C-alpha positions in Angstrom: 165.5 104.7 159.3 167.7 103.3 162.1 171.2 102.0 161.6 169.9 98.5 162.5 167.2 98.7 159.9 169.5 99.9 157.1 171.9 97.0 157.7 169.2 94.3 157.5 169.5 92.1 154.4 166.8 92.4 151.7 164.8 89.1 151.5 164.8 88.4 147.7 164.0 84.7 147.9 160.4 84.6 149.0 158.6 81.3 149.3 156.8 81.9 146.0 160.0 82.7 144.2 161.8 79.7 145.7 159.0 77.4 144.6 159.0 78.9 141.1 162.8 78.4 140.8 162.4 74.7 141.8 159.8 74.2 139.1 162.1 75.8 136.4 165.1 73.7 137.6 163.0 70.5 137.4 161.8 71.3 133.8 165.4 72.1 132.7 166.6 68.8 134.2 163.9 66.8 132.2 164.8 68.7 129.0 168.5 68.0 129.3 168.1 64.4 130.1 165.8 63.9 127.1 168.4 65.6 124.8 171.2 63.3 126.0 169.1 60.1 125.8 170.8 57.7 123.4 167.4 56.5 122.2 165.9 59.9 121.6 166.1 59.8 117.8 165.7 56.0 117.3 163.4 54.9 114.5 163.2 52.1 112.0 161.4 51.2 108.9 161.1 47.9 107.1 159.2 46.4 104.3 155.5 45.5 104.7 154.6 45.3 107.4 157.3 47.8 108.6 158.4 48.4 112.1 158.8 52.0 113.4 160.3 51.9 116.8 159.9 54.7 119.3 162.3 55.2 122.2 162.0 52.3 124.7 160.8 54.6 127.4 157.8 55.6 125.2 156.4 52.1 125.0 156.4 49.1 122.6 157.4 49.6 119.0 154.5 50.3 116.7 153.7 49.0 113.3 153.8 51.3 110.2 153.0 50.3 106.7 155.1 51.1 103.7 155.3 49.7 100.2 158.5 51.6 99.3 161.1 48.8 99.2 164.1 50.3 97.5 167.1 48.7 95.8 170.4 49.6 97.3 171.9 52.0 94.7 174.4 50.4 92.4 176.8 53.2 93.2 176.8 52.1 96.8 177.0 48.4 96.0 180.0 48.8 93.7 182.0 51.2 95.9 185.2 49.5 97.1 185.9 49.7 100.8 189.2 49.0 102.6 188.8 46.8 105.6 190.9 47.3 108.8 192.7 44.0 108.0 193.9 45.3 104.7 191.4 43.7 102.4 189.0 45.3 100.0 185.3 44.6 99.7 182.2 45.7 97.8 178.7 45.2 99.1 178.0 43.7 95.7 180.3 40.8 96.8 177.6 39.7 99.2 174.9 39.1 96.5 173.0 36.0 97.5 173.4 36.7 101.2 171.4 38.8 103.7 173.6 41.8 104.8 173.2 43.7 108.1 175.1 46.9 107.4 175.9 49.2 110.3 177.3 52.7 109.8 179.0 53.8 113.1 181.8 55.7 114.7 184.1 55.1 117.7 183.0 58.4 119.3 179.3 57.4 119.1 177.7 56.4 122.4 174.7 54.5 121.0 177.1 52.7 118.6 178.9 51.2 121.6 175.6 49.9 122.9 174.6 48.4 119.5 178.0 46.7 118.7 177.8 43.8 121.2 174.4 42.9 119.8 175.8 42.9 116.3 178.7 40.7 117.5 176.2 38.2 118.8 174.0 38.4 115.7 177.1 37.6 113.6 178.0 34.7 115.8 174.5 33.2 115.6 173.9 33.7 111.9 177.4 33.4 110.3 176.7 29.9 108.9 173.2 30.7 107.6 173.9 33.1 104.7 174.1 36.3 106.7 176.9 38.8 106.8 177.3 41.6 109.3 179.4 44.6 107.9 180.4 47.6 109.9 181.4 50.8 108.1 183.1 53.3 110.4 182.9 57.0 109.7 185.1 59.0 112.1 185.6 62.4 110.3 185.5 64.1 106.9 188.3 62.7 104.7 187.7 59.6 106.7 190.0 57.1 105.0 193.3 58.1 106.7 195.9 55.9 108.4 195.1 57.6 111.7 191.4 56.8 111.5 192.2 53.2 110.4 194.4 52.7 113.4 191.8 54.2 115.7 189.0 51.9 114.3 191.3 48.8 114.4 192.1 49.5 118.1 188.5 49.9 118.9 187.5 46.7 117.1 190.2 44.8 119.0 189.1 46.3 122.3 185.4 45.3 121.7 186.4 42.0 120.1 184.4 42.7 117.0 184.1 39.5 115.0 182.5 40.8 111.8 184.0 42.7 108.8 184.8 46.3 109.5 185.9 48.9 107.0 186.2 52.7 106.7 183.5 54.4 104.7 184.5 57.1 102.2 182.9 60.5 102.5 180.7 59.8 99.4 179.6 56.4 100.7 178.8 57.8 104.1 176.8 60.6 102.5 174.8 58.0 100.6 174.0 55.9 103.6 173.6 58.4 106.5 170.1 59.5 105.4 168.2 61.6 105.9 169.7 63.4 108.8 173.3 62.3 108.8 172.9 60.8 112.3 174.9 57.8 113.5 174.4 54.9 113.9 172.3 53.8 111.0 171.7 50.1 110.3 170.4 48.5 107.2 169.1 45.0 106.4 169.7 44.2 102.8 168.1 41.2 101.1 169.9 38.6 98.9 169.0 40.5 95.8 170.1 43.9 97.1 166.8 45.4 98.3 166.7 47.5 101.5 164.2 45.6 103.6 165.0 47.5 106.9 166.6 50.8 107.8 167.1 51.9 111.4 168.3 55.3 112.6 169.7 55.5 116.2 169.6 52.8 118.8 167.1 51.2 121.2 167.2 48.0 123.2 164.4 46.8 120.9 166.7 46.9 117.9 168.3 43.5 118.5 165.0 41.6 118.5 163.8 43.5 115.4 166.9 42.8 113.5 166.7 39.1 114.2 163.0 39.0 113.3 163.7 40.8 110.0 166.8 38.6 109.2 164.7 35.5 109.8 161.9 36.7 107.5 164.3 37.7 104.8 166.1 34.4 104.9 162.7 32.7 104.6 161.8 34.9 101.7 158.7 36.5 103.4 
C-alpha cells in the first residue's frame, strides 16, 4: 500500500446508506410531529346519538352510539370551589341551568386554543340559562395562593369572562377521567346529567359544544 492510498478517507456514506438515513429521518420527523400534535388525543362522547371526534387531520367527526348517560356524582356537585375573585361555588348551585365545565391549566397548550371559544360561547349563551365554568388544575396541592395568583393573571391576560376557580386534588381526580389528561370539557344538563364529555382539543369542539348545548336547552 502506498502512502497516498493509506491517507485516502474511507467512504462510509454510500448512496444506499445515505438514502436509508434519509428515510429513517423522515419517519422520525412524522412520529415526533404526531406526538406533539395538540389534537392527537382528542375525543368526545355525548348522549344518544353521541359524537366521537377524531383529530381534525383524520377527517370529519364520526357518530358513536351510547346509552350510558351518567349523573354527575353528588360528591362532585357538592364540592365547594374557591373562585379567583374570592367567591365560593358548588356545581349544585347551577341546578336548572346547562353547565359547560372545563378542567384546564395555564401550562396546557390545547387549553389556550380552547379558551377563546369558551369565552365566545359564554358571551353568546349567558342570557339563555347556560353557565361556563373553568376549573384550573396547575399542580398537586393545587389550591395555593401562588396558583391562585397565576390563574388570576392568566384569566386577566386572556380576558376570560366566565367563572374560574381552582379545583382541589380530589375534585380534579374525579373529573380528569380516565387518563388524567387536560383539558377535559363536560356538558351537564339542567338536572345534573353528563350529556357530553370531551378529552383534549380539536377545532371541531366549538361547533359540537354549541350543537349539544342547543339540544340540551331544547330538552332533546
